[in-house]
DRENPA-282361 format. One record per residue: chain; x, y, z of N, C-alpha, C in turn. Coordinates in pm, 1 decimal. Layout:
BEGIN
  cadena       n_u       n_v       n_w      ca_u      ca_v      ca_w       c_u       c_v       c_w
       A         X         Y         Z         X         Y         Z         X         Y         Z
...
This chain:
BEGIN
  cadena       n_u       n_v       n_w      ca_u      ca_v      ca_w       c_u       c_v       c_w
       A     130.7     -99.0      -3.1     -46.4     -15.5      13.7      82.6     113.7      24.4
       A      80.5     220.3     -71.3     129.0     322.5     -84.3      43.1     429.2     -18.3
       A     141.2     540.3      52.7      87.2     635.5     106.9     121.0     772.0      46.7
       A      48.6     818.5      35.4      62.7     976.0     -51.8     122.7    1102.1      58.2
       A     183.0    1140.0      61.3     200.1    1278.5     131.9     132.7    1404.4      62.1
       A     122.9    1533.7     149.7      75.3    1641.6      61.3     195.2    1705.6       9.2
       A     283.7    1673.4      22.9     417.3    1723.6     -50.2     396.4    1657.7    -187.6
       A     379.8    1526.0    -192.6     356.1    1444.9    -328.5     276.9    1514.0    -423.7
       A     148.5    1555.6    -339.3       6.1    1582.8    -454.4      40.7    1759.1    -483.3
       A     154.4    1835.7    -443.5     150.8    1999.0    -426.5     182.0    2010.6    -598.5
       A     154.5    2138.0    -630.6     188.6    2103.9    -750.4     334.1    2208.5    -752.5
       A     420.7    2159.2    -849.8     558.9    2208.9    -770.7     620.5    2306.3    -881.1
       A     501.7    2381.6    -996.4     504.5    2406.6   -1128.4     549.9    2565.7   -1047.9
       A     632.7    2664.1   -1102.9     707.7    2775.3   -1023.1     585.2    2885.8   -1059.0
       A     537.9    2991.6   -1025.3     491.6    3141.1   -1073.7     558.0    3167.7   -1175.3
       A     681.8    3126.2   -1197.8     734.5    3224.6   -1295.9     725.5    3135.4   -1413.3
       A     689.2    3028.4   -1442.1     651.8    2965.9   -1574.1     527.7    3035.6   -1583.2
       A     385.1    3058.1   -1522.6     299.7    3134.2   -1610.0     337.2    3285.9   -1622.8
       A     410.3    3327.3   -1529.5     465.4    3497.1   -1579.1     531.5    3440.7   -1712.2
       A     588.0    3382.2   -1744.7     710.0    3352.0   -1846.0     611.7    3347.5   -1987.2
       A     497.7    3256.7   -1962.7     390.3    3228.4   -2053.2     329.3    3366.5   -2116.6
       A     258.8    3420.7   -2022.3     208.1    3592.8   -2017.1     303.1    3686.4   -2082.4
       A     435.9    3655.8   -2051.6     558.9    3786.2   -2136.4     512.8    3738.3   -2311.0
       A     568.2    3605.8   -2287.1     568.0    3515.4   -2397.5     461.8    3563.3   -2508.6
       A     354.6    3557.7   -2466.7     179.8    3592.4   -2523.2     172.3    3747.2   -2535.5
       A     251.7    3837.4   -2472.9     214.7    3945.1   -2475.2     302.1    4018.9   -2577.6
       A     457.3    3942.4   -2618.7     529.5    3965.9   -2705.9     466.1    3934.7   -2847.3
       A     444.4    3825.6   -2853.1     388.5    3787.2   -2951.6     298.7    3862.2   -3000.2
       A     174.1    3904.0   -2918.0      60.9    4017.8   -2981.9     131.8    4160.2   -3008.4
       A     248.7    4184.1   -2976.4     304.9    4315.6   -2997.7     324.7    4308.2   -3151.2
       A     421.4    4213.4   -3135.0     468.9    4176.6   -3292.6     345.7    4220.1   -3360.7
       A     247.0    4117.8   -3341.3     142.4    4116.3   -3450.8      91.1    4249.8   -3478.0
       A      44.7    4354.2   -3406.2     -20.5    4478.8   -3390.2     143.5    4548.7   -3446.1
       A     261.5    4544.5   -3415.8     299.2    4658.4   -3483.8     373.5    4597.5   -3657.3
       A     354.9    4445.6   -3677.8     345.1    4404.2   -3830.3     228.4    4475.3   -3902.0
       A     124.3    4456.1   -3825.1       7.4    4531.0   -3892.5      21.2    4654.7   -3938.9
       A      66.2    4703.7   -3835.7      43.3    4882.5   -3869.4     201.8    4940.3   -3975.2
       A     308.4    4851.3   -3955.2     416.5    4882.7   -4028.6     360.5    4832.1   -4228.9
       A     283.3    4753.0   -4214.1     231.5    4717.2   -4336.6     126.9    4835.7   -4373.8
       A     109.6    4952.5   -4339.2      34.7    5018.5   -4389.0     155.8    5164.2   -4410.5
       A     297.0    5164.4   -4354.1     357.9    5269.0   -4403.8     360.2    5326.9   -4544.8
       A     420.5    5429.6   -4534.9     429.5    5485.4   -4669.0     599.5    5511.4   -4689.2
       A     620.7    5556.1   -4852.8     804.4    5531.8   -4842.8     824.4    5616.5   -4744.0
       A     793.4    5705.7   -4752.9     847.8    5860.0   -4640.2     851.6    5809.9   -4489.5
       A     782.6    5703.8   -4435.1     791.4    5602.1   -4307.7     886.5    5549.9   -4310.6
       A     896.5    5479.3   -4420.0     993.3    5374.2   -4436.4    1116.5    5443.7   -4395.3
       A    1165.4    5552.7   -4499.8    1297.7    5635.6   -4507.7    1325.8    5685.7   -4385.4
       A    1196.0    5722.3   -4318.2    1230.9    5771.9   -4174.5    1295.1    5698.6   -4077.9
       A    1268.1    5584.2   -4077.9    1338.6    5470.4   -3983.5    1432.0    5395.5   -4056.7
       A    1482.3    5444.6   -4184.5    1576.3    5366.1   -4267.7    1575.1    5237.3   -4301.9
       A    1438.1    5182.7   -4309.4    1428.4    5075.5   -4373.2    1348.7    5094.5   -4558.7
       A    1398.6    4962.3   -4601.8    1358.9    4936.6   -4714.8    1222.7    4914.9   -4769.4
       A    1150.9    4951.8   -4890.5    1044.3    4873.8   -4903.3    1089.0    4709.9   -4861.7
       A    1179.1    4647.5   -4932.1    1164.2    4514.6   -4927.9    1209.5    4426.8   -4777.6
       A    1242.4    4552.3   -4707.7    1277.8    4468.5   -4559.2    1140.3    4516.6   -4481.1
       A    1051.5    4607.0   -4533.9     963.7    4612.5   -4424.7     872.1    4474.4   -4500.7
       A     888.8    4428.2   -4606.1     760.2    4370.8   -4635.8     836.0    4172.7   -4574.7
       A     949.3    4186.9   -4616.4     999.8    4094.5   -4528.2     986.6    4074.8   -4348.1
       A     941.9    4163.4   -4303.4     961.2    4161.0   -4131.1     761.3    4160.9   -4167.4
       A     704.8    4225.2   -4218.8     570.3    4194.5   -4208.7     522.3    4053.0   -4254.8
       A     581.4    3971.3   -4331.7     556.8    3808.4   -4369.7     622.8    3709.2   -4263.1
       A     678.2    3804.3   -4164.5     706.1    3682.6   -4080.7     608.7    3668.5   -3994.6
       A     598.6    3520.4   -3914.1     482.1    3485.2   -3804.7     523.9    3578.7   -3704.5
       A     413.7    3586.1   -3599.2     416.9    3645.7   -3481.5     524.4    3580.6   -3388.7
       A     561.7    3460.2   -3415.3     650.1    3390.1   -3305.2     820.3    3404.4   -3358.4
       A     802.0    3444.0   -3459.4     975.2    3510.5   -3473.4     997.5    3629.7   -3473.2
       A    1130.5    3649.3   -3461.0    1140.7    3769.3   -3373.3    1216.4    3816.2   -3506.1
């Protein structure tokens, strides 16, 4: 017969794990928003930040989970 203690039934996942997941989801959402906005930039906007049209298209085409 096995006796289980309260210790063995405790969730050992650190709350840091949930914080890390939350931060990752937030980062992904921010990337999605920023890339959607960038897709509407004009030539002047691109010139102001120093990127070319092709660089902008490459960035906009990335999936949200890629940095």
